[in-house]
C-alpha positions in Angstrom: 80.8 111.6 95.7 81.5 108.0 97.1 80.0 104.9 95.6 79.0 101.5 96.7 81.3 98.6 95.8 78.3 96.9 94.4 75.0 98.8 94.4 71.0 98.6 94.8 69.0 97.5 92.0 65.3 98.9 92.5 62.1 97.2 91.3 62.3 99.2 88.1 65.8 97.9 87.2 67.7 101.0 88.1 71.1 100.6 89.8 72.0 103.0 92.5 75.5 103.5 93.8 76.3 107.0 94.8 75.5 107.7 98.4 75.5 110.6 100.9 76.1 109.7 104.7 75.3 111.7 107.8 77.5 111.1 110.8 75.8 109.7 113.9 73.8 112.1 116.4 73.0 111.5 119.7 69.7 109.9 118.7 71.7 107.0 116.9 74.1 107.0 119.9 70.9 106.3 122.2 69.8 103.5 119.9 73.2 101.9 120.2 73.6 102.3 123.9 70.0 100.6 124.4 70.9 97.8 121.8 72.3 94.4 122.7 74.9 92.6 120.6 75.3 93.9 117.2 73.4 92.1 114.4 71.8 92.6 110.9 68.8 94.2 112.1 70.5 96.8 114.0 72.8 97.4 110.9 69.6 98.1 108.9 68.2 100.3 111.5 71.5 102.5 111.8 71.9 102.7 108.0 68.4 103.7 107.2 68.9 106.6 109.7 72.4 107.8 108.6 72.0 107.2 104.7 70.7 110.5 103.5 70.5 109.5 100.0 71.3 106.6 97.7 71.3 107.2 94.2 67.8 108.7 93.5 66.4 107.1 96.6 66.0 109.5 99.5 65.1 109.0 102.4 66.4 105.5 102.5 63.7 103.2 104.0 64.6 100.3 106.3 63.7 97.7 103.4 66.2 99.4 101.0 68.9 99.2 103.8 68.0 95.6 104.3 68.3 95.0 100.5 71.6 96.1 100.1 74.5 93.8 99.3 76.6 92.5 102.3 79.8 94.2 101.2 77.8 97.6 100.5 76.4 97.3 104.2 80.0 97.0 105.5 81.3 99.7 103.3 78.7 102.1 104.6 79.6 101.0 108.0 83.2 101.9 107.4 82.2 105.3 105.9 79.8 106.0 109.0 82.8 105.3 111.4 85.0 107.4 109.3 82.5 110.3 109.2 82.0 110.3 112.9 85.4 109.7 114.2 88.0 109.8 111.2 89.8 107.3 109.2 92.4 106.4 111.9 91.9 103.3 114.1 93.9 102.1 117.0 93.3 98.8 118.7 94.9 96.3 121.0 95.3 92.5 120.5 97.6 89.8 121.7 100.1 87.8 120.0 98.5 84.2 119.4 102.0 82.5 119.6 102.0 80.5 123.0 105.5 81.4 123.8 104.8 85.0 123.5 101.5 86.2 124.0 102.5 89.9 124.1 100.1 93.0 123.7 100.4 94.5 120.4 99.1 98.1 119.8 97.6 98.2 116.2 97.3 101.4 114.2 95.7 101.6 110.7 93.6 103.7 108.5 90.1 102.4 107.3 91.1 103.7 103.8 93.9 101.0 103.7 91.4 98.1 103.9 91.2 96.4 100.5 87.8 96.6 98.8 87.0 94.7 95.7 84.4 96.5 93.6 81.8 95.0 91.1 83.2 95.3 87.8 79.7 94.5 86.2 77.0 95.1 88.8 73.9 92.9 87.7 70.7 92.3 89.7 71.0 88.4 88.6 74.0 86.5 87.3 74.7 83.4 85.2 77.2 80.9 85.7 78.0 77.5 84.1 78.7 74.8 86.5 80.6 71.6 85.5 78.2 69.0 86.9 74.8 70.9 87.7 74.3 73.0 84.6 73.6 76.6 84.3 73.1 78.4 87.6 71.1 81.8 87.8 71.5 83.5 91.1 71.3 86.9 92.9 74.0 87.8 95.8 73.2 87.8 99.3 71.9 91.0 101.0 71.0 92.3 104.5 67.4 90.9 104.3 69.0 87.4 104.1 71.4 87.9 106.8 68.3 89.2 109.1 66.2 86.2 108.1 68.9 83.6 108.7 70.4 85.0 112.0 69.0 82.5 114.3 69.8 79.7 111.9 73.5 80.9 111.8 73.7 80.7 115.5 72.1 77.3 115.6 73.4 75.5 112.7 76.1 77.3 110.4 76.1 74.6 107.7 72.2 74.6 107.4 72.1 78.5 107.4 74.5 78.3 104.3 72.3 75.8 102.5 69.4 78.2 103.4 71.1 81.0 101.9 72.1 79.3 98.6 68.4 78.2 98.3 67.3 81.9 98.8 69.9 83.1 96.3 69.4 80.6 93.5 66.9 81.4 90.9 67.7 78.1 88.9 70.1 75.6 88.9 69.9 73.5 85.7 66.5 72.4 85.2 65.4 73.1 88.8 63.7 76.4 89.4 64.0 78.0 92.7 65.7 74.9 94.4 64.4 74.0 97.9 66.8 74.0 100.8 66.3 70.0 100.7 67.5 70.1 97.1 70.4 72.3 97.8 71.3 69.9 100.8 71.1 66.9 98.5 73.6 68.3 96.1 77.3 66.8 96.2 79.8 68.7 98.0 81.8 69.6 94.9 78.7 71.1 93.0 78.0 73.3 96.3 81.5 74.4 96.5 81.4 75.6 92.9 78.1 77.3 93.6 79.8 79.2 96.6 82.8 80.0 94.4 80.4 81.5 91.8 78.7 83.7 94.5 82.1 84.7 95.8 83.6 85.8 92.5 80.5 87.9 91.4 80.0 89.7 94.8 82.0 92.8 95.7 83.9 92.3 99.1 86.0 93.8 101.9 89.0 92.1 103.2 88.1 91.5 106.8 91.6 90.5 107.8 94.8 92.5 108.9 98.4 91.2 108.7 99.9 92.1 112.0 103.5 91.9 113.1 104.6 91.3 116.8 107.6 93.4 117.9 108.1 91.1 120.8 108.8 87.8 119.0 109.3 89.0 115.5 106.7 86.8 113.9 103.6 87.9 111.9 100.1 86.5 112.0 96.7 87.3 110.2 94.2 88.8 112.6 90.4 88.8 111.8 88.7 92.2 111.5 85.0 91.7 112.2 83.8 95.2 110.8 80.3 95.0 112.2 81.5 94.1 115.9 84.5 96.3 115.9 82.6 99.5 114.6 79.4 99.2 116.7 81.7 98.6 119.7 83.5 101.8 118.6 80.3 103.7 118.1 78.4 102.6 121.0 78.1 105.0 123.8 77.3 104.4 127.3 73.9 105.4 127.8 74.6 107.0 131.2 77.3 109.1 129.9 75.0 110.3 126.8 72.3 111.5 129.2 74.9 113.3 131.8 76.5 115.2 128.6 72.8 116.2 127.5 72.0 117.2 131.1 75.4 119.2 131.3 74.7 121.2 128.3 71.1 121.8 128.9 71.8 123.1 132.5 74.3 125.6 131.3 73.0 126.6 127.7 69.4 125.9 128.3 69.1 124.1 125.0 66.3 121.5 124.6 67.0 117.7 124.6 66.0 117.7 120.9 68.6 120.2 120.0 71.3 118.5 121.7 70.6 114.8 120.9 70.6 116.2 117.2 74.2 117.0 117.5 77.0 114.8 116.5 79.3 113.5 119.3 82.2 115.5 118.0 80.0 118.8 118.2 78.5 117.9 121.6 81.7 117.4 123.1 83.4 120.5 121.7 80.7 122.6 123.5 81.4 120.7 126.7 85.3 121.2 126.3 84.7 124.9 126.0 82.1 125.1 128.7 84.3 123.4 130.9 87.3 125.5 130.1 85.0 128.7 130.7 84.0 127.3 134.1 87.4 126.8 135.3 88.5 130.3 134.3 85.4 131.7 136.3 86.3 129.5 139.3 90.0 130.5 139.2 89.0 134.3 139.2 86.5 133.9 142.1 
């Protein structure tokens, strides 16, 4: 049984960490095919449809999926990709050095990505700051990401201010500091608060060390889990419907039956059917 790096605290103060995950079916592929760019709301929808159980919570409604810590949501995406297509990942990128620029084929396992788990999960944390006094805060979650998505696109610095304001329960004698009060804090105090949140939160390293065989140099490549995995999981809508039509035409299965299959199972039947048709044609 797998566990979240952090965990979800319900309204009764109970921590839920164990989870059961179902691989993608044609219904989720249809959802992804019709969606635009990956975003926090799409992550919430996919997780609420694929996480079968979270601790004692089953099914997992969208509000619970949105309330998960950011690292927990990323971890579930990693496990979803592994459940649907396996642990191994292949990707192509280019060497960033201007005098090289060669294409690099990268292969790694999702299991090798470093995951820092919460040693002492808590719904609220308390930390002492040097200048602002005691800080009481919670950790950012998917609901914060969804609420601040537009602000991040417009002004990332202001979005961080809004995030700190949302997460701070108290700073010194100030209860629930407003965004304006957070913005007025000295830069060193804000940096200290950001460090407190970072050290308390579980996290997944989203960088990979890559070596270029052409020039012999190494570099650190960013690995955006959400964008990479949604790109990997996304199926062309036309292809999905052609596969459904192919199986329905030959096996006389309903659309519902086919769309409830995982991609691997659906394509296994397509491969078997294709081989059978080729044999019959060769014997004709």
